N, C-alpha and C positions, 0 to 999 in steps of 0.2 A: 578435528581440531577447529572447533567453532570459535570465531573471534580473532583468529590469527590471519591477518591480511598480509599479502606480500607487499614489499615496498618500504619506504621510509616510515619510521615510527612517528607518532604524534609528537609535535614539538621539535621535530628535526629542523635545523636551520634552513634546509632547502625548501621544506614545506612552508615554513614561515615566510620566506622570501616570495615563494610562488603565490601565497595568499595575499601578501601585500601588493604585489604587482597586479593580481587579478582585481583587487579592490580599487586600485588606482585606475585601471582600465574602465571599470564600471562607472567610477566617478566622472571620468572624462566623457564617457558616452551618454550617461543619463543625468549627471549633475548631482550636486550636493543634496538637493531637495528629495531625490529618490531615496537616499538613506534616511532622511528625516521621515518620509512617509512610511517606509517599512518599519522603522523603529516605533513610530506612533501606532501602527497596526499591531505590532507585537505587544506593546504595552496595553492596548485596549483588549487584545485577546487574553492576556495574562490576567487583567482585571476581571474580565468576564468569567474566566475559569476559576480563579482563586479568591476574588473579592478584593476590595481596597485595603482590607486589613493586612493582606499579604505584603503590600509595599511598606506598611508601617513596620511589620516584622523584620523584613530584610534590611530596612534602614536602621533599625535598632541594633541588629546583629552587626552591621557594618560599623556603626558608631562604637559598639563595645570592642570590636577588633582594633579600631584605631586607638581607642583609649588604652587598651592593653599594650599596644605596640609603642605609642608615643607618649602616653601619660596624660594626666589631667591638665598639666601646664600647657600642652599643645592647644587645647580648646581655649584657655585663657588668652594665649598669645594671638590666636586668630580672631578672637572676639575683640581684642584691643585694636588690631589692624582694621577690622571691619568698622568699628566705632569711629576710628580716626578718619577713615575714608568717608563715612557718612557725614561727620562733622565738617570735613573740608568741603564736601559737595554742597552742604547747606550754606556755609559761609560764602562760597563762590556765587551761589544763586540767590542770595538774600539781597534785596534792594537796599541802597543806602538809607539811613534813617532820615526822616523828614524833619526839618528844623523849623 
């Protein structure tokens, strides 16, 4: 029986909690920067193995999944929110007109 491991199955709430606590312990011991470094190394290794086009491909697949789940209107709404935030930031940082 290859592949049958004793113990809780993947996704078991006990395993999820154990993983969360383990991650929290590592964060306390090594800091947030550790996770940033290993994430960056993983991204660089993936880029070296598959090329930068891979990231474009998975981004496109993710975008298609969101569009299928939430609809095109979702992108319109987040675009309006982003635009409003950008405009508000520009207004706040714009010096008053010179008279």
